[in-house]
Wavefront OBJ file of the C-alpha trace (Angstrom):
o trace
v -2.923 24.555 -39.102
v -0.603 21.576 -39.216
v -1.153 17.969 -38.356
v 1.499 15.513 -37.265
v 1.230 11.775 -36.828
v 4.689 11.202 -35.411
v 7.037 12.852 -32.955
v 9.354 13.860 -35.810
v 6.490 15.529 -37.683
v 5.399 17.293 -34.488
v 8.878 18.753 -33.950
v 8.821 19.994 -37.530
v 5.335 21.513 -37.104
v 6.519 23.475 -34.052
v 8.659 25.594 -36.377
v 5.423 27.181 -37.634
v 4.781 28.645 -34.165
v 1.300 27.246 -33.524
v -1.039 28.903 -31.019
v -2.119 25.463 -29.811
v -0.480 22.061 -29.665
v -3.032 19.278 -29.266
v -0.962 16.282 -28.359
v -1.278 12.580 -27.751
v 1.469 11.138 -25.574
v 1.766 7.808 -27.353
v 3.184 8.445 -30.818
v 4.623 5.803 -33.138
v 8.195 7.080 -32.804
v 8.311 8.319 -29.207
v 6.607 9.990 -26.304
v 4.781 13.255 -26.888
v 6.062 14.579 -23.562
v 9.192 15.576 -25.515
v 7.038 18.128 -27.340
v 5.830 19.588 -24.027
v 9.460 19.921 -22.947
v 10.460 21.574 -26.233
v 7.651 24.143 -25.954
v 8.683 24.942 -22.360
v 12.457 24.960 -22.988
v 12.132 27.237 -26.013
v 9.592 29.442 -24.211
v 7.212 29.134 -27.109
v 3.894 30.948 -26.727
v 2.039 27.805 -27.811
v -0.564 26.425 -25.431
v -0.372 22.676 -24.958
v -3.367 20.382 -24.603
v -2.506 16.755 -23.859
v -4.831 13.828 -24.519
v -3.842 10.563 -22.896
v -4.996 7.219 -21.678
v -2.002 6.732 -19.371
v -2.196 5.834 -15.713
v -2.083 8.132 -12.679
v 1.702 8.107 -12.208
v 2.463 9.149 -15.789
v -0.434 11.608 -15.675
v 1.129 13.336 -12.643
v 4.493 13.520 -14.455
v 2.863 15.078 -17.502
v 0.896 17.625 -15.463
v 4.137 18.635 -13.726
v 5.579 19.543 -17.147
v 3.089 22.402 -17.377
v 0.655 21.849 -20.235
v -2.358 24.132 -19.995
v -4.813 21.245 -20.227
v -4.656 17.472 -19.763
v -7.540 15.311 -20.934
v -7.827 11.686 -19.907
v -9.443 9.238 -22.315
v -12.259 8.764 -23.016
v -12.116 12.295 -24.348
v -14.858 14.807 -23.608
v -14.899 16.301 -27.116
v -17.271 19.126 -26.204
v -14.948 20.296 -23.423
v -11.931 20.023 -25.734
v -13.682 22.188 -28.327
v -14.569 24.736 -25.638
v -10.930 24.838 -24.517
v -9.635 25.299 -28.054
v -12.206 28.041 -28.693
v -10.993 29.876 -25.581
v -14.242 29.440 -23.702
v -12.618 27.596 -20.780
v -9.687 28.797 -18.708
l 1 2 3 4 5 6 7 8 9 10 11 12 13 14 15 16 17 18 19 20 21 22 23 24 25 26 27 28 29 30 31 32 33 34 35 36 37 38 39 40 41 42 43 44 45 46 47 48 49 50 51 52 53 54 55 56 57 58 59 60 61 62 63 64 65 66 67 68 69 70 71 72 73 74 75 76 77 78 79 80 81 82 83 84 85 86 87 88 89
């Protein structure tokens, strides 16, 4: 398991081929939507779970990019844990 606090670190962590990418959109050095695009463009098998506090317009744009799950803040931690454990489709 890797952890990344910046967009640059997240791109680096993708090289490890994670099963899951749990992603915040607002990162100190850029928008996390670039990670969603990278996963899709490279046809990585990683599942993407986005956590965001953004408004409806940005939320629609992010959903259109194809992450498996999008969570709006405040985060329902129990549901997130169920998703990551594979108990929710």
